C-alpha positions as CSV (number, residue, x, y, z in Angstrom):
1,M,102.1,125.6,167.5
2,P,104.2,125.2,170.5
3,G,107.1,122.7,170.2
4,E,108.3,121.1,167.2
5,G,107.5,117.9,165.0
6,L,109.4,114.9,165.1
7,A,111.7,113.3,162.5
8,L,109.5,111.7,159.8
9,R,109.9,108.0,159.3
10,L,108.5,106.5,155.9
11,H,108.3,103.4,154.1
12,D,110.9,103.0,151.4
13,S,109.8,100.8,148.5
14,P,113.4,99.6,147.4
15,S,114.3,98.7,150.8
16,G,110.9,97.4,152.0
17,G,111.3,99.0,155.3
18,L,110.7,102.1,157.5
19,R,113.6,104.6,157.4
20,A,114.0,108.3,158.9
21,T,113.9,110.9,156.2
22,A,116.7,113.4,156.9
23,P,116.1,116.6,154.9
24,G,118.3,119.7,155.1
25,P,116.9,123.0,155.9
26,V,114.9,122.6,152.6
27,A,113.1,119.1,152.3
28,R,112.8,118.2,148.9
29,M,109.8,116.3,147.2
30,Y,108.7,115.3,143.8
31,V,105.4,113.7,143.3
32,C,104.0,112.5,140.1
33,G,100.9,114.5,138.8
34,I,98.0,113.8,136.7
35,T,97.4,113.2,133.1
36,P,94.5,115.8,132.6
37,Y,92.1,114.2,130.5
38,D,89.4,113.6,133.2
39,A,88.6,115.0,136.6
40,T,90.2,114.1,139.9
41,H,89.0,110.8,141.3
42,L,89.3,109.7,145.0
43,G,92.4,107.6,144.1
44,H,94.1,110.6,142.8
45,A,92.9,112.7,146.1
46,A,94.0,109.8,148.5
47,T,97.6,110.1,147.1
48,Y,97.8,113.9,147.2
49,V,96.4,114.2,150.6
50,A,99.1,111.6,151.8
51,F,102.0,113.6,150.4
52,D,100.4,116.7,151.7
53,L,100.8,115.0,155.2
54,V,104.4,114.6,154.5
55,G,104.9,118.3,153.7
56,R,103.1,119.3,156.8
57,A,105.2,117.0,159.0
58,W,108.2,118.4,157.7
59,R,107.2,121.9,158.1
60,D,106.1,121.2,161.7
61,A,109.5,119.8,162.3
62,G,111.1,123.0,161.2
63,H,111.9,122.4,157.4
64,Q,111.0,124.6,154.5
65,V,109.7,122.3,151.6
66,H,110.2,122.4,148.1
67,Y,107.4,120.2,146.7
68,V,107.2,119.8,143.0
69,Q,104.5,118.2,141.1
70,N,104.3,117.6,137.4
71,V,101.2,117.5,135.1
72,T,101.6,115.5,131.9
73,D,99.7,117.9,129.5
74,V,100.7,116.0,126.5
75,D,100.3,112.1,126.3
76,D,98.3,109.5,124.5
77,P,95.4,109.1,126.9
78,L,94.8,112.8,126.7
79,L,95.2,113.1,123.0
80,E,92.8,110.0,122.7
81,R,90.1,111.7,125.1
82,A,90.2,114.8,123.0
83,T,89.8,113.1,119.6
84,R,86.9,111.1,121.1
85,D,85.3,114.1,122.3
86,G,86.2,116.4,119.3
87,Q,87.9,118.9,121.5
88,D,91.4,120.7,121.3
89,W,93.8,118.9,123.4
90,R,94.9,121.9,125.2
91,E,91.7,123.2,126.1
92,L,90.8,119.8,127.5
93,A,93.8,119.8,129.6
94,E,93.6,123.5,130.6
95,R,90.1,122.8,131.8
96,E,90.9,119.6,133.7
97,I,94.1,121.1,135.3
98,E,91.8,124.0,136.6
99,L,89.4,121.5,137.9
100,F,92.1,119.4,139.7
101,R,93.5,122.8,141.2
102,E,90.2,123.5,142.6
103,D,89.7,120.0,144.0
104,M,92.9,120.3,145.8
105,T,92.4,123.6,147.1
106,E,89.1,122.5,148.6
107,L,90.5,119.4,150.2
108,G,93.0,121.4,152.0
109,V,96.2,120.3,150.1
110,I,99.1,122.8,150.2
111,P,99.8,123.4,146.6
112,P,103.3,122.5,145.3
113,E,106.0,125.3,145.1
114,S,106.5,124.3,141.5
115,F,103.5,122.7,139.5
116,V,105.3,122.1,136.1
117,G,103.7,120.9,132.7
118,A,105.6,118.4,130.3
119,V,104.7,121.1,127.4
120,E,106.8,123.8,129.2
121,T,109.7,121.7,129.9
122,I,110.2,120.4,126.4
123,P,113.8,122.2,126.3
124,Q,115.0,120.2,129.2
125,I,113.5,116.9,128.0
126,V,115.5,117.6,124.7
127,D,118.7,118.3,126.6
128,A,118.1,115.0,128.6
129,V,117.5,112.9,125.7
130,R,120.6,114.2,123.7
131,A,122.5,113.8,126.8
132,L,121.6,110.0,126.8
133,Q,122.4,109.8,123.1
134,E,125.8,111.1,123.7
135,K,126.2,108.5,126.5
136,G,125.4,105.8,124.3
137,A,122.2,104.9,126.4
138,A,119.7,105.9,123.7
139,Y,119.0,104.6,120.1
140,D,116.5,104.9,117.2
141,V,113.7,102.8,116.1
142,E,112.1,104.2,113.1
143,G,112.8,107.6,114.0
144,D,111.7,107.1,117.7
145,T,114.3,107.4,120.4
146,Y,114.6,104.8,123.2
147,F,116.3,104.5,126.3
148,A,118.5,101.4,126.9
149,V,117.4,100.7,130.4
150,H,120.3,98.2,131.1
151,A,122.7,101.2,130.6
152,D,122.0,101.4,134.3
153,P,123.5,98.7,136.1
154,R,121.1,99.5,139.1
155,F,117.9,99.1,136.8
156,G,115.3,97.1,138.7
157,S,116.6,98.4,142.2
158,V,113.3,100.6,142.8
159,G,110.8,97.8,142.5
160,G,113.0,94.7,142.9
161,L,110.8,92.7,140.3
162,G,111.7,90.0,138.3
163,D,112.0,90.1,134.5
164,A,108.8,88.4,133.8
165,E,106.9,90.6,136.1
166,M,108.3,93.8,134.8
167,L,107.6,92.6,131.2
168,R,103.8,92.0,132.3
169,L,103.5,95.4,134.0
170,F,105.2,97.2,131.2
171,G,102.8,96.0,128.5
172,E,99.8,96.9,130.9
173,R,101.1,100.2,131.9
174,G,101.8,102.1,128.7
175,G,105.0,100.2,127.4
176,D,105.6,98.6,124.1
177,P,107.5,95.3,125.0
178,D,106.6,93.7,121.6
179,R,107.9,96.6,119.2
180,E,110.3,95.2,116.8
181,G,113.7,97.0,116.4
182,K,114.1,97.2,120.0
183,K,117.4,96.3,121.7
184,H,115.5,95.0,124.8
185,P,111.6,94.6,125.4
186,L,111.9,96.9,128.5
187,D,113.7,99.7,126.7
188,C,111.3,102.8,127.0
189,L,110.2,105.5,124.7
190,L,112.1,109.0,125.0
191,W,111.3,111.0,122.1
192,Q,108.3,110.2,119.5
193,T,108.9,111.3,116.1
194,A,106.1,113.3,114.3
195,T,106.9,111.4,111.1
196,G,103.7,109.2,110.1
197,R,101.8,111.1,113.0
198,P,100.5,114.2,111.4
199,D,97.5,114.7,113.4
200,E,99.4,114.6,116.7
201,P,101.1,117.6,118.5
202,A,104.8,117.9,117.9
203,W,107.5,120.4,118.5
204,D,110.5,121.4,116.1
205,T,113.8,120.5,118.2
206,E,117.3,119.3,117.9
207,L,115.8,115.7,118.0
208,G,113.6,116.6,115.2
209,P,109.9,117.2,115.2
210,G,108.1,115.0,117.7
211,R,107.0,114.9,121.4
212,P,108.3,113.3,124.7
213,G,107.8,110.1,126.1
214,W,106.3,109.7,129.5
215,H,109.0,108.8,131.8
216,I,111.9,111.4,130.8
217,E,109.3,114.0,131.4
218,C,109.4,113.6,135.3
219,T,113.4,112.7,135.3
220,A,114.1,116.1,133.5
221,I,111.6,118.0,135.8
222,A,113.0,116.6,138.9
223,L,116.6,117.1,138.1
224,D,116.0,120.7,136.8
225,Q,113.8,121.7,140.0
226,L,115.4,119.6,142.8
227,G,118.8,118.1,141.7
228,L,120.0,114.6,142.5
229,G,119.4,112.9,145.8
230,F,116.2,114.7,146.6
231,D,114.4,113.4,149.8
232,V,111.2,112.0,148.5
233,Q,109.8,110.5,145.1
234,G,106.3,110.0,145.6
235,G,103.2,108.5,143.9
236,G,100.8,105.7,143.7
237,S,101.9,102.0,144.1
238,D,101.3,101.7,140.3
239,L,104.0,104.0,139.6
240,I,106.7,101.9,141.0
241,F,106.9,100.1,137.8
242,P,107.6,101.2,135.1
243,H,107.5,105.0,135.9
244,H,109.8,105.3,138.9
245,E,112.0,102.6,137.9
246,M,112.6,104.2,134.4
247,G,113.1,107.5,135.7
248,A,115.6,106.6,138.2
249,S,117.5,104.7,135.7
250,E,117.5,107.5,133.3
251,A,118.7,110.1,136.2
252,H,121.6,107.5,137.2
253,V,123.0,107.5,133.7
254,L,122.6,111.1,132.9
255,T,124.3,112.1,136.2
256,G,126.5,109.0,136.6
257,E,125.5,109.2,140.4
258,F,123.1,107.5,142.7
259,P,120.5,107.7,144.0
260,F,117.8,109.7,142.1
261,A,115.9,109.9,145.4
262,Q,116.7,109.2,149.0
263,H,113.1,107.6,149.6
264,Y,110.5,106.1,147.3
265,V,107.2,106.3,148.9
266,H,104.1,104.9,147.4
267,A,100.4,105.1,148.2
268,G,98.0,102.4,148.0
269,M,95.0,101.9,145.5
270,V,91.4,103.0,146.0
271,A,89.0,100.5,144.9
272,L,85.1,100.8,143.9
273,D,83.0,97.8,143.2
274,G,85.7,95.3,143.8
275,E,88.3,96.9,141.3
276,K,90.9,99.7,141.5
277,M,89.5,103.0,140.4
278,S,90.7,103.7,136.8
279,K,89.9,105.8,133.9
280,S,89.9,102.8,131.9
281,K,87.4,100.8,133.8
282,G,85.4,104.0,134.6
283,N,84.6,103.0,138.0
284,L,85.4,106.2,139.6
285,V,84.2,108.6,142.0
286,F,85.1,112.1,141.4
287,V,85.9,114.9,144.2
288,S,84.1,117.4,142.1
289,A,80.9,115.4,141.7
290,L,81.0,114.9,145.6
291,R,81.2,118.5,145.9
292,R,78.6,119.5,143.7
293,A,76.2,117.0,145.5
294,G,77.0,119.3,148.7
295,R,79.4,117.0,150.5
296,D,81.9,119.0,152.7
297,P,85.3,118.6,151.4
298,M,86.7,118.3,155.1
299,A,84.7,115.2,155.3
300,I,85.9,113.9,152.1
301,R,89.6,114.4,153.6
302,L,88.6,112.7,156.7
303,A,87.3,109.7,154.8
304,L,90.7,109.5,153.2
305,L,92.7,109.8,156.1
306,A,90.8,107.2,157.9
307,H,92.8,104.7,155.8
308,H,96.5,104.4,156.0
309,Y,98.2,105.8,153.0
310,R,99.9,102.5,152.0
311,S,96.8,100.2,152.4
312,D,94.7,99.2,149.3
313,W,91.0,99.7,150.4
314,E,87.6,100.2,148.8
315,W,85.5,103.3,149.0
316,T,81.9,102.9,150.2
317,E,79.3,105.6,151.1
318,D,79.6,104.7,154.7
319,D,83.4,106.2,154.5
320,L,81.9,109.3,153.8
321,L,78.9,109.1,156.1
322,G,81.3,107.9,158.9
323,A,83.7,111.0,158.1
324,E,80.8,113.4,158.0
325,A,79.7,112.2,161.6
326,R,83.4,112.5,162.8
327,L,83.7,116.0,161.5
328,S,80.4,117.1,163.2
329,R,81.5,115.9,166.5
330,W,85.0,117.5,166.1
331,R,83.5,121.0,165.1
332,E,81.0,120.6,168.1
333,A,83.8,120.0,170.5
334,V,86.1,122.8,169.3
335,S,83.1,125.3,169.6
336,L,82.9,124.6,173.5
337,P,84.1,127.4,175.7
338,A,86.7,125.2,177.3
339,G,88.3,121.7,176.9
340,P,90.9,119.3,178.4
341,D,94.6,120.2,178.0
342,A,95.5,120.0,174.2
343,Q,99.1,119.4,174.5
344,P,98.9,115.7,175.2
345,L,96.8,115.4,171.8
346,L,99.3,117.5,170.1
347,D,102.0,115.1,171.2
348,R,100.1,112.2,170.0
349,V,99.3,113.4,166.6
350,R,102.8,114.4,166.0
351,H,103.9,110.9,167.1
352,H,101.5,109.0,164.8
353,L,102.3,111.1,161.9
354,A,106.2,110.9,162.3
355,D,105.5,107.0,162.4
356,D,105.0,106.7,158.7
357,L,102.1,108.9,158.5
358,D,99.7,107.1,160.8
359,A,96.8,109.1,159.9
360,P,94.2,106.5,161.3
361,A,95.8,106.6,164.7
362,A,96.0,110.5,164.7
363,L,92.4,110.6,163.9
364,V,91.7,108.4,166.7
365,A,93.7,110.5,169.1
366,V,91.6,113.6,168.3
367,D,88.6,111.4,168.9
368,D,89.6,110.5,172.3
369,W,90.1,114.5,173.0
370,V,86.7,115.2,171.6
371,A,85.1,112.4,173.6
372,E,86.7,113.8,176.8
373,A,85.8,117.5,175.8
374,T,82.1,116.6,175.5
375,V,81.7,114.6,178.7
376,L,83.8,116.4,181.2
377,D,83.9,120.1,182.2
378,G,87.3,120.9,180.8
379,N,88.9,123.9,182.3
380,D,91.3,125.2,179.5
381,R,89.9,127.9,177.7
382,E,92.6,127.9,175.0
383,A,92.4,124.2,174.5
384,P,89.6,124.1,171.8
385,R,91.3,126.8,169.7
386,R,94.5,124.9,170.0
387,V,93.0,121.6,169.0
388,A,91.4,123.3,166.0
389,D,94.8,124.8,165.0
390,A,96.6,121.5,165.4
391,V,94.0,119.6,163.4
392,D,94.2,122.2,160.6
393,A,98.0,122.3,160.4
394,L,99.0,118.9,161.0
395,L,96.0,117.0,159.3
396,G,94.6,119.8,156.9
397,V,91.2,119.5,158.3
398,R,89.6,122.8,158.8
399,L,87.2,122.9,161.6
């Protein structure tokens, strides 16, 4: 496209304000991925579409993008689902990972350069745990290895939460604050011993037979793939604590340096029937189910883009119906033989995306061009193609 994108400003959770990202020639981003025990729901999709916009804006501004995403392909929820359904956990993970990739492809999400599973990262995770042990930041509880979170004097700086709130969230989001033998209720699991757990997967390592905890997985992958101080750590807002808080502290202790990431960027939650979509509640709308029902993936993407990525919102059928009507209008307009000048639209879309990914405003800008194109006799024969190219490149919507 002509010209170049603007410097991208994003909301940073620790500071609570907007800050410009300042990547080098290669912009580095890590976004936490799925635990593959069920299909991609719209909450997942909204998050990955949002960070897809980050990559698109950076590319438009002239950067290469090294995007890393993990997949937690061994963890308690996956094992529990496999046991419930009488499946091999590896087969369940493989099937759901493939469905996730299909959904992302259909939604126009540019795939990460590195898509890394926990299982293939066991050696790096073991090295990280051993390094924390050597630094006196890890200890044993009945064969399991825990990270002493207060070994990092900056623990708590990502979410800025009080102790009571951290304890509540830790218990709700996979932690074990009440386990006896821990030095502090917030200390998190690094390595889970296979002793006493004969039916669970385990790897023979220098730590003894076992498997990794959740947080150290992302810490090890990010440091291995991107190094310290990468540009954006991303995910849903439910990952601020404990996941991103714990991961940052593990990295600070491992490296002795700060910060783990320059920006912590978090997407809002998508609700259905008054509650956040979650696998535990079962109130989910799956991308794959919508696709099987014949709904256009580009309309699904437009429905997601109509809400600012940081907002919490509730999905309704009207979201999709409105997006389908919008997509039809856009496609009709770019099929015209000519239209109004596309450059002002391109400038507006770039401006809105650079302003903390204001996709809703960018959609309105396209709406305005479409309205003008359909009621006036435009004289620029290149404009419809240029608009289609811009919408594809910047918003990821194929017209």
